[in-house]
C-alpha positions in Angstrom: 0.0 0.0 0.0 2.9 2.4 0.9 4.5 1.6 -2.5 1.2 2.5 -4.3 1.0 5.8 -2.4 4.6 6.6 -3.1 4.1 5.8 -6.8 1.1 8.1 -6.9 2.9 11.0 -5.3 5.8 10.5 -7.7 3.5 10.6 -10.7 1.8 13.8 -9.5 5.3 15.3 -8.9 6.3 14.4 -12.5 3.1 15.9 -14.0 3.5 19.1 -11.9 7.1 19.5 -12.9 6.4 18.9 -16.6 3.4 21.3 -16.4 5.5 23.9 -14.8 8.1 23.7 -17.5 5.5 23.9 -20.3 3.8 26.9 -18.6 7.2 28.6 -18.3 8.2 28.0 -21.9 7.3 31.0 -24.1 6.8 28.7 -27.1 4.1 26.7 -25.3 2.6 29.9 -23.9 1.7 31.0 -27.4 -0.4 27.9 -28.1 -4.1 28.6 -28.1 -5.8 25.6 -26.5 -9.1 26.6 -28.1 -7.7 25.6 -31.4 -7.1 22.1 -30.3 -9.5 19.3 -31.1 -9.2 15.9 -29.4 -11.2 12.8 -30.4 -11.1 9.1 -30.7 -12.7 5.7 -31.0 -12.7 2.5 -29.0 -14.0 -0.5 -31.0 -14.3 -4.1 -29.8 -15.3 -7.0 -32.0 -15.8 -10.8 -31.6 -15.9 -12.7 -34.9 -16.3 -16.4 -35.8 -16.3 -18.6 -38.9 -17.1 -22.3 -39.2 -15.7 -24.8 -41.8 -13.2 -22.1 -42.8 -11.4 -24.3 -45.4 -14.3 -26.4 -46.6 -12.2 -29.5 -45.8 -13.5 -32.9 -44.9 -10.3 -33.6 -42.9 -9.4 -30.4 -41.0 -12.8 -28.6 -41.1 -11.3 -25.9 -38.8 -13.4 -23.2 -37.1 -12.0 -19.7 -36.4 -12.9 -17.2 -33.7 -11.2 -14.2 -32.2 -11.8 -11.1 -30.2 -10.0 -8.0 -31.2 -10.0 -4.3 -30.5 -9.0 -1.0 -32.1 -8.4 2.2 -30.1 -7.7 5.4 -32.0 -6.9 8.7 -30.4 -6.6 11.8 -32.5 -5.5 15.4 -32.0 -5.8 18.4 -34.3 -4.5 21.9 -34.1 -5.5 24.9 -36.3 -2.5 27.1 -36.5 -4.5 29.5 -38.7 -7.8 29.2 -40.5 -5.9 27.8 -43.5 -3.1 25.8 -41.8 -3.8 22.8 -39.5 -2.2 19.6 -38.2 -3.8 16.2 -37.5 -2.4 13.1 -35.9 -4.1 9.8 -35.0 -2.5 7.1 -32.9 -3.8 3.6 -33.2 -3.6 0.4 -31.1 -5.0 -2.7 -32.7 -4.5 -6.3 -31.6 -6.1 -9.7 -31.1 -7.1 -10.2 -27.4 -4.8 -12.3 -25.4 -1.6 -11.8 -27.3 0.7 -8.8 -28.0 1.9 -11.1 -30.8 5.0 -9.0 -31.6 7.6 -10.1 -34.1 9.7 -11.9 -31.5 6.7 -14.1 -30.6 5.0 -14.6 -34.0 7.9 -14.4 -36.4 9.0 -11.7 -38.9 7.0 -13.1 -41.8 3.8 -13.9 -40.0 0.5 -12.0 -40.6 -2.2 -10.7 -38.4 -3.2 -7.6 -36.5 -0.7 -7.9 -33.7 2.3 -8.9 -35.7 2.0 -6.3 -38.4 1.1 -3.5 -36.1 3.9 -4.3 -33.8 6.4 -4.4 -36.6 5.4 -1.0 -37.7 6.5 0.4 -34.3 9.3 -1.8 -33.1 7.5 -4.3 -30.9 4.3 -2.7 -29.6 0.7 -2.7 -31.0 0.7 1.1 -31.2 1.2 2.8 -34.5 0.6 6.1 -36.3 -2.4 5.7 -38.5 -2.6 9.3 -39.7 -0.4 12.3 -39.3 -0.5 15.1 -41.8 -0.3 18.8 -42.4 -3.2 20.5 -44.2 -2.8 23.8 -46.0 -5.8 25.4 -47.6 -6.2 28.2 -50.2 -2.7 27.9 -51.6 -2.1 30.7 -54.1 -5.8 30.5 -55.1 -9.1 30.0 -53.2 -10.1 26.3 -53.1 -6.7 24.8 -53.6 -5.4 22.7 -50.6 -2.5 20.4 -49.9 -2.4 17.5 -47.5 1.0 16.0 -46.8 1.8 13.1 -44.5 0.2 9.8 -43.5 -3.4 9.8 -44.4 -6.4 7.8 -45.6 -7.3 8.0 -49.3 -10.8 7.1 -50.5 -12.5 7.6 -53.8 -16.0 6.8 -55.0 -17.3 3.5 -53.6 -13.9 2.5 -52.2 -13.6 -0.2 -55.0 -10.0 0.8 -55.9 -9.0 3.2 -53.0 -10.6 2.7 -49.6 -9.8 3.2 -45.9 -10.9 -0.4 -45.2 -12.7 0.6 -42.0 -13.9 -2.9 -41.2 -10.3 -3.9 -40.5 -9.0 -3.1 -37.1 -6.0 -1.6 -38.7 -7.3 -0.2 -42.0 -5.6 1.4 -45.0 -3.5 4.5 -44.8 -0.9 6.0 -47.1 2.2 8.2 -46.9 1.1 10.7 -49.5 1.1 14.2 -50.8 -2.3 15.2 -52.1 -3.5 18.4 -53.9 -7.2 19.1 -54.0 -9.0 21.9 -55.8 -12.6 22.3 -54.9 -15.3 24.4 -56.7 -19.1 24.3 -57.0 -18.9 22.6 -60.4 -15.9 20.3 -60.1 -13.3 18.9 -57.6 -9.9 17.7 -58.8 -7.5 15.5 -56.7 -3.8 14.9 -57.7 -1.7 12.7 -55.4 1.5 10.6 -55.0 1.4 7.9 -52.4 2.9 4.8 -50.8 0.9 2.3 -48.7 1.6 2.5 -45.0 -0.5 0.3 -42.7 -0.9 -3.3 -43.7 -2.6 -6.4 -42.4 -2.5 -10.0 -43.7 -5.1 -11.8 -41.6 -7.4 -10.9 -38.8 -8.2 -14.3 -37.5 -5.3 -16.4 -38.6 -5.8 -20.2 -38.7 -7.3 -21.4 -41.9 -8.1 -17.9 -43.0 -4.4 -17.1 -43.4 -3.0 -14.3 -45.5 -5.6 -15.0 -48.2 -8.6 -14.6 -46.0 -8.7 -11.2 -44.4 -6.8 -8.0 -44.2 -5.7 -5.2 -46.5 -3.5 -6.6 -49.2 0.1 -6.8 -48.5 2.5 -9.5 -47.1 3.1 -9.9 -43.4 5.3 -7.9 -41.0 8.8 -7.3 -42.3 7.7 -7.3 -46.0 5.4 -4.3 -46.2 6.5 -3.3 -49.7 6.4 0.4 -49.1 9.8 0.8 -50.8 10.1 1.2 -54.6 6.3 1.1 -55.0 4.8 4.4 -56.0 1.1 5.3 -56.8 0.2 8.4 -58.7 -3.4 9.4 -59.3 -5.8 12.0 -60.7 -9.5 11.9 -59.7 -12.0 14.5 -61.1 -15.5 14.9 -59.7 -17.8 16.8 -62.0 -21.1 18.0 -60.5 -23.3 18.9 -63.5 -26.6 18.8 -61.6 -27.7 18.4 -57.9 -27.2 15.0 -56.4 -25.3 13.6 -59.4 -21.6 13.3 -60.1 -19.5 12.1 -63.0 -16.0 10.9 -61.8 -13.3 10.1 -64.3 -10.0 9.0 -62.9 -6.5 7.7 -63.7 -4.1 5.8 -61.4 -0.5 4.7 -62.1 1.2 2.0 -60.1 5.0 1.8 -60.6 6.8 -1.0 -58.8 10.5 -1.6 -59.2 11.0 -4.3 -56.6 12.6 -7.5 -57.7 10.0 -10.1 -58.6 9.9 -13.8 -57.5 10.6 -15.1 -61.0 7.5 -17.4 -61.1 4.0 -17.0 -62.4 2.6 -18.6 -59.2 4.3 -16.0 -57.1 2.9 -13.2 -59.2 -0.8 -14.3 -59.2 -0.7 -15.1 -55.5 0.6 -11.6 -54.5 -1.7 -8.6 -54.6 0.0 -5.6 -56.2 2.8 -7.9 -57.2 6.3 -6.4 -57.6 8.0 -5.5 -60.9 5.2 -3.9 -62.8 3.8 -0.8 -64.4 0.0 -0.7 -64.3 -2.2 2.0 -65.7 -5.8 2.2 -64.4 -8.3 4.4 -66.3 -12.0 4.5 -65.3 -15.0 6.4 -64.4 -18.0 6.4 -62.1 -21.5 7.9 -62.4 -23.4 8.2 -59.1 -26.6 10.0 -58.0 -30.0 10.1 -56.6 -33.4 11.2 -57.9 -36.5 11.0 -55.7 -36.3 7.5 -54.1 -34.0 6.1 -56.8 -30.2 5.7 -56.2 -27.8 4.4 -58.9 -24.1 3.9 -59.5 -22.3 2.7 -62.6 -18.5 2.2 -62.7 -16.2 0.9 -65.4 -12.4 0.4 -65.3 -9.7 -0.5 -67.9 -6.2 -1.6 -67.0 -3.1 -1.8 -69.2 0.7 -2.1 -68.7 3.2 -4.9 -68.0 4.4 -7.2 -65.3 7.3 -9.6 -64.9 7.3 -13.2 -63.9 10.8 -14.0 -64.9 14.0 -13.5 -62.9 15.1 -10.5 -64.9 13.5 -7.5 -63.2 12.1 -4.8 -65.4 11.5 -7.1 -68.3 7.7 -6.9 -67.9 7.4 -9.9 -70.1 3.6 -10.3 -69.5 1.3 -7.6 -71.0 -1.7 -6.5 -69.0 -5.1 -5.7 -70.6 -8.0 -6.1 -68.3 -11.3 -4.5 -67.3 -14.0 -4.5 -64.6 -17.4 -3.0 -64.1 -20.1 -2.6 -61.4 -23.7 -1.4 -61.6 -26.1 -1.1 -58.7 -29.5 0.6 -58.3 -32.1 0.8 -55.5 -35.4 2.4 -54.7 -36.4 3.7 -51.3 -40.0 4.0 -50.4 -39.7 7.2 -48.4 -43.4 7.5 -47.6 -43.7 4.0 -46.3 -43.0 3.3 -42.6 -39.4 2.3 -41.9 -38.5 3.5 -45.4 -37.8 0.1 -47.1 -35.2 0.0 -49.8 -34.9 -2.7 -52.5 -31.7 -2.9 -54.5 -29.8 -5.0 -57.1 -26.1 -5.1 -58.0 -23.9 -6.8 -60.6 -20.1 -6.8 -60.3 -17.7 -8.1 -62.9 -13.9 -8.3 -63.0 -11.8 -10.1 -65.7 -9.7 -13.2 -65.1 -7.3 -14.9 -67.4 -7.7 -18.4 -68.7 -3.9 -18.9 -68.9 -3.5 -18.8 -65.1 -4.7 -22.3 -64.0 -2.9 -24.1 -66.9 0.1 -22.0 -66.1 0.6 -21.0 -69.7 0.7 -17.2 -69.3 4.5 -17.1 -70.1 3.8 -18.8 -73.4 1.0 -16.5 -74.4 2.8 -13.4 -73.0 0.0 -11.8 -71.0 -1.7 -11.8 -67.6 -5.1 -10.2 -67.8 -6.4 -10.8 -64.3 -7.9 -7.5 -63.0 -6.0 -5.8 -60.1 -8.2 -4.6 -57.3 -5.6 -2.1 -56.1 -6.2 -0.8 -52.5 -10.0 -1.3 -51.8 -12.5 -1.7 -49.1 -14.0 -4.9 -50.4 -15.8 -5.9 -47.3 -19.3 -4.4 -47.9 -19.3 -4.8 -51.7 -19.1 -8.5 -52.6 -20.5 -10.1 -49.5 -19.8 -9.4 -45.8 -18.2 -12.9 -45.4 -15.2 -11.6 -47.5 -15.2 -14.5 -49.9 -14.7 -12.5 -53.1 -12.4 -9.7 -54.4 -13.0 -7.6 -57.5 -10.8 -10.0 -59.4 -11.8 -12.9 -61.7 -15.4 -12.7 -60.5 -19.1 -12.2 -61.5 -21.5 -11.4 -58.6 -25.2 -11.0 -58.7 -26.7 -9.4 -55.7 -30.1 -8.4 -54.3 -30.6 -6.5 -51.1 -33.4 -5.3 -48.8 -33.1 -2.8 -46.0 -35.4 -1.1 -43.5 -34.9 1.6 -40.9 -37.0 0.8 -37.8 -36.2 4.3 -36.5 -33.7 7.1 -37.2 -31.0 5.4 -35.1 -31.2 1.8 -36.5 -31.0 -0.2 -39.8 -31.6 -3.8 -40.7 -30.2 -5.1 -44.0 -30.4 -8.5 -45.8 -28.2 -9.3 -48.8 -28.3 -12.4 -51.1 -25.4 -12.9 -53.5 -24.5 -15.4 -56.2 -20.7 -15.8 -56.5 -19.1 -17.0 -59.7 -15.7 -16.9 -61.4 -15.4 -14.9 -64.6 -13.3 -17.7 -66.0 -13.1 -21.2 -64.7 -9.4 -21.3 -65.6 -8.2 -18.6 -63.2 -8.1 -18.7 -59.4 -10.7 -17.8 -56.8 -9.5 -14.6 -55.0 -10.8 -13.8 -51.6 -11.5 -10.2 -50.3 -7.8 -9.7 -49.3 -7.0 -10.5 -52.9 -4.9 -13.5 -52.1 -5.6 -16.9 -53.7 -8.3 -18.7 -51.7 -8.9 -21.4 -54.3 -6.0 -22.5 -56.5 -7.8 -23.7 -59.6 -6.9 -27.0 -61.2 -6.3 -27.1 -64.9 -9.1 -29.7 -65.0 -11.7 -27.4 -63.4 -14.7 -26.6 -65.5 -17.0 -25.0 -62.9 -17.4 -21.3 -62.3 -19.9 -21.7 -59.5 -18.4 -20.6 -56.2 -21.6 -20.6 -54.2 -24.4 -18.4 -52.7 -24.3 -16.1 -49.7 -26.9 -14.7 -47.4 -26.0 -11.9 -45.0 -28.2 -10.3 -42.3 -27.0 -7.2 -40.4 -28.4 -4.9 -37.8 -26.9 -1.5 -36.8 -28.0 0.8 -34.0 -26.7 4.0 -32.5 -27.2 4.8 -28.8 -26.8 8.3 -27.4 -25.1 9.4 -30.7 -21.7 8.2 -29.4 -22.1 4.4 -29.0 -22.7 2.2 -32.1 -23.5 -1.5 -31.9 -23.5 -4.0 -34.8 -24.4 -7.6 -35.2 -24.2 -9.7 -38.3 -24.6 -13.2 -39.6 -23.8 -14.8 -42.9 -24.3 -18.3 -44.4 -22.6 -19.6 -47.5 -23.7 -22.5 -49.6 -20.8 -24.1 -51.5 -21.0 -24.4 -55.2 -19.5 -27.0 -57.6 -16.1 -25.3 -57.7 -15.7 -26.4 -54.1 -17.6 -29.7 -54.0 -15.9 -31.1 -57.2 -12.8 -31.8 -55.2 -10.6 -30.8 -58.1 -9.3 -27.5 -56.7 -6.9 -26.6 -53.8 -8.8 -24.4 -51.4 -7.1 -22.6 -48.5 -4.0 -24.7 -49.1 -5.8 -28.1 -49.0 -6.0 -30.2 -52.1 -9.2 -32.1 -52.7 -11.5 -33.5 -50.0 -13.8 -30.5 -49.8 -17.4 -30.7 -48.6 -20.7 -29.0 -49.5 -21.7 -28.0 -45.9 -20.8 -24.4 -46.6 -19.7 -21.8 -44.0 -21.3 -19.9 -41.1 -19.9 -16.5 -40.1 -20.9 -13.9 -37.6 -19.8 -11.0 -35.4 -20.8 -8.6 -32.7 -19.1 -5.2 -32.5 -19.4 -2.1 -30.3 -17.8 1.3 -30.9 -17.6 4.3 -28.6 -16.7 7.7 -30.2 -15.3 10.4 -28.0 
C-alpha cells in the first residue's frame, strides 16, 4: 500500500514538474488551447467462422476477439493551416503477438502493427499537415500519412472494417469548386494487415492486401493518381480517374508468385476508369467501369515486364427507397464483374505473353461483394439483391443475397484480401463458387455508441464440391456444408 501511495505521489510530482516547464516555456505559452480538437474511437469485435477451409479432414473453425483504439488530436494554427495526428492500437485479445513471438513473416493484427512500431501494438495511423487556399481559393495540400478514399472504395478505400485499415504516406493536392473537384496525389501504402483471424483464414482470408510484417512493400512502389469529380446537376456526379502503379521491386521469378501476390512487384500498371453516381427522388444508382493496361514480370530479370496486361472490370447497382412507407424500405440490385485470365490455371501465361487478371488495387471490399469476405473484384461475377429497412432514425436492418461466380473457370478464386483462396486446377470446368446470405443490424445509442451484429451463411458451389481445386492450401476432400460466419461489435466515439 505504501508503495502505491509513493508511486502516486511521484506521478503527481512528475506531472507538476512537466506542467511547470511547459507553462514557463514561451513557445508553449503562445499555443491557443481553443484551437485544439481531441477525439477518438474504441472498438471491440468478436468474430467467428465455421468450416473455414471447406475441408472434410481439417474442417477448422475460427474465432477471435480484437480491438481498435484510436486517439486523434488536431490543431488549427491559422484558418488555413492545420495539423492532425491519429495514434492507433490494434490487436487480437490475449496476445501482443509481436515479431519476437510470432515471427517476422507472419501476418495478423498484432504482428504487423507491432512491426510498424518496433514491438508494440501502437502505430501512427494518420499524421498530416493540411494547408488550404494555396495561391488561389479552393486549392489545398495534405502532406503526410493519411487515408485515401475515392468513390465507392472499390479501388481506393480506408478499409474501415479492418481493425488496422488502410493509410498511405502521401502528398495530395485538391482543388474544390461548385462545379468540379480535382485531386492529384502521389502515395505509398503505410499500414498493412495480412489476416485478422489467422488459422485457416491465413493471408488470403482477411486484411488489407500486403504480405506480413517485415515485408510491407512500401519501398520502390509508387502510386500516382488523378481523380476528377464533376457536379453537373444536384445529387449527381461524374467521376473520371487515372491511377499509375509503378513497382520496381525485384520479382519472385515465377507465375505462381505473381498471381498469389496482390500488387505484385516488378510492374507498371495504368488504371483508367469512371463512375456515375446519383439520386433522384427515391432512386439511387451507381455505374463504374475500369480498364487496366501495362506490363508485369514473372521471370528472374526484373524490369523485363514480359507479360502484357489488358484487363477490365465493371459494377452497376441501383435501388429504390419508399420514403413515404413506414421504416423506409429499400430494394436494390447489383452486378459486379472483373476479368480473369484463362492462362493462369494451366500455367501458360508465359507462353502466351499476358496476364489479364484485373488488379483490385487498395480497396474496401468488405461491404461490396458479401460481408463474409469471400470475393475480391478479381476474376469474378457477382449477382446481388438486397433489402433494408430503418425501424427508426438510429437503426437499420439489411439483408443481402449474393450469387458468387468466377469470370473464367481457368483462373483462381481470389478472396477479399486478394490472395488466392482457391488455386484452380487445370481440369476445373466449374465457375460456381456458391451463394451467400447476409443479415446485419446496426444501432446508435446516445449518438456516441454504435452497436452492430451480423450473420452470414454460404452454400458451397460446384467449384468447391468437385474436389478438383486446392482451397485454402488443402487439395481435394472439400465438402458442401458451406460456412457460417458472424460477429458482434461495439464502438464508442469520443
